[in-house]
Structures are given as C-alpha cells and as structure tokens.
N, C-alpha and C positions, 0 to 999 in steps of 0.2 A: 504494500500500500504506500503510495507516495505521500510526502508531507502535506501537499496541498489537499489531497483526498482526506487525510486524517484531520486536517484543520477544518475542512468543510463538515466532516462528520461530527467533530466536537462542537463546532458552532451551531450546527443544525440540531444536534441533540440537546444543547443548552437552551435553544430557543423554544423547543416544544413545551416545557413547563410554563414558560412565560406566556406563550400564546394561549395555553389552556387556562391560565390564571386570569387572562383578560375577560373571558366569558362573553365575548361580543358576537357570538354566532347567531344565526337566524333562530327565531323563536326562543331566544334566551331570556332569562329573567334578570338580566344585569341591572336594569333600572331599579327593580325592587330590592336587589342586594345592596346597591349603592345607597338607596334611601334608608334602608335599615341600618347600615353602617354609619351613615350621617347622623341619624337619630341617636344612636349609641354614643357617637363622638360628642355630640352637642350635650347630652346628659352628663358625660364624663367631664367635659370642659366646665360646665356650670358648677359641678360639685368640687372639682379640683383647682380651678383657677378663679378665685374670688373677683368679682367685678365684671365678669364676662356677660352675665345675664343683662346687666344694665347697659353694657356696651352694645349688645345685640338689639336692645330696645331703641337705642339712639341711631343705629345704622340704617342706611337705605337698603342694604342687602348684605348678605354674607356668603362667601364661598367656603364650604367646609370640605376639607380633604381628610377623610377619616384614617387613611393609612397610606403613608408615603414610605417606600423602601429605597434606601440608598446603599450602594456597595462600591468599594473602590480598592484598587491595588495599583497605584500610580495613575491610572485612568479610571474614572468612576462615573457613575450615573445614578439617577433616581427616577422613580415613576410612581404615580398614584392616580386614583380617580375619585371624583367627588361631585357635589351638587351645589348649584347656586340657589340660595333661598332668598325670597323676597316676601316679607310679611308671613314667614313661617312655611311658605309653600315652595316646592321645587319648581324652578322655571327652566333650568338648563342643566346639562351635565358637562363636566370638564375633566380633562386629564392634565396632570402636572408632570413635566419632564425636565430633567436637568442633566448636565454633563460637567465633569470636573477633570482637571489635570493637575498633577502636582504630587507633593509628598503626602500620601494617604494610604491607609490600609485599614480595612474593617468594613463593618456593615451596621446599619441602624434603621430603625423604624420610628416614625413619629406621626402625629396628626397636627394639622394646622388649620386655622381659620383666618381668612382675610375679611375684615370688616370694612365695607365701603361706607364711609361716613357722610359722603355727599352724593346727591343725585348725579352730578357731573362725573364723578369718579366711577360710579356704577355704570352710567351710560357709556363712558369711554371703554371700560372693560368689556361690556356686552357687544359693542360695535366693532371691536378690534378683531382682526383675523387671527391673531395670536398675541396675547398680552404677556409681557415679561416683567417679573418682579425686579425692581431696581431701587434706585435711590429715593423714589417717592413713597416707598413703603416704610412706615414707622413701626418698629417692634415694641410691643408692650410685654414686659416680663414680670413674673412673680417676684416682687421685691421682699426678700426675707420672710416668705411664707405668709405675709399679712394680706396685702391687697395687690391688685394689678397695678403696675407702674404707669398709670395714666393720670393726666391732669387736664386742666381746661385748655392748655395749649396743644396737648396731644389730641384732644377731641376735635381740633380744627384741622388735623391732618386728613388728607383725602382717603388714605388706606392705612389701616392698622392691622398688623399681623400678630397672631398669638400662636406660639408653638407649644405643644403639650404632649404628654404621654410618650416621652422619648425612652427608647430602649435600644441598646446595642453597644458597639465598641468604638464608634466614631463619636467624638465629643463636639458639640456646638453646631446644631442644625441651623442653617440659614437658607433663606429663600432667594438670595441673590442669584440671578441667572436662571431661575426657574421659569419655564414658559408654560402658560396655560392656554389650552386649546379646547374649543367646544367639541364634544363628541356625541355620537348617537349610540346609546347603550343597546 
C-alpha cells in the first residue's frame, strides 16, 4: 500500500465518525436534537453563571452553541452546532467552525452563548453570509464565583459572549476567528 493510499485511508476513516456525528441526513431529527441540547445548555448556563438570565432578558436575541469541540496538535480546529433564539423561540440554526495554528496540543469541549444586545447587531449577524467573531465581541466572565462580569458599559456592547461548561486539556477557550454559518439541520 502506498503512503498516499494509506493517508487517504486514514483521513477517510477519521472523517466517517465526524460525518455520522453531524446527523444532517435526509429525514433526520437534527433540529430536534439541537433544540434539546440548546434547552439543556440554557438551563445549565442560568444555574451556573449568575446574571445570564437577566442578560438574556435584555438581549435582542441569543445564539446558543451547546457543544463546541476543539482539538489540536500544532494545527487545530473546532466545530459545533446551535440555534439562534429570539424571544425564546428558535429562528435559525448555525454551525461554528474555527481553525488554529501554533503551539497547541489537546482537546476541549465547551458551550457558549452570544448575546446580541442591539437590534442592529442581531440584524447584521442574520444578514451576513458568514459572521466571524472578532474584536467587536465582548467577553463576560464569572468574576470570582459571584456574578457575571458585566456593567452598564458592557451592556452597551453590541455582542456579549459567555463561555461555560469547559472540559478538556486545552486551557482558555476563545471565540476569536470562529465563523458562524446558517445551516439547514
């Protein structure tokens, strides 16, 4: 067997579980699975991250990514699927994909929610062909277990990100360079 054939075999074999995990086949129940995971993630976030319930009430909409998986060994990537909720109802489904290069090794999983604090920010997100998290995203973190690190100036930011439920070997989840794309589950 040549090395090219082996490489194709290994890459192809590694892709099969990823394709099966996507669950986007015909007559799949992917949207129901995503909605159930989003509901669970929201409940977890409200219980574990004080202040997020109030943040959700003030937001024009929120994108909930209940499970993002990242892995890397020099070159890395991440992927997850979630739902955009407006007034508590799912209006669209999105995927989040990222790629990284550099000194890294390990894997992690986490959930995150993007709170769109203005109608303009929500409209820009929904009307984009693919939206990337960048400098315009403000991170709100749990400060010393008390409350969410937000104040009146933070609430004026167009997009606030909360990362929670982290588990794995890579430390410090960030959304920089993550691209969000509307999907049909």
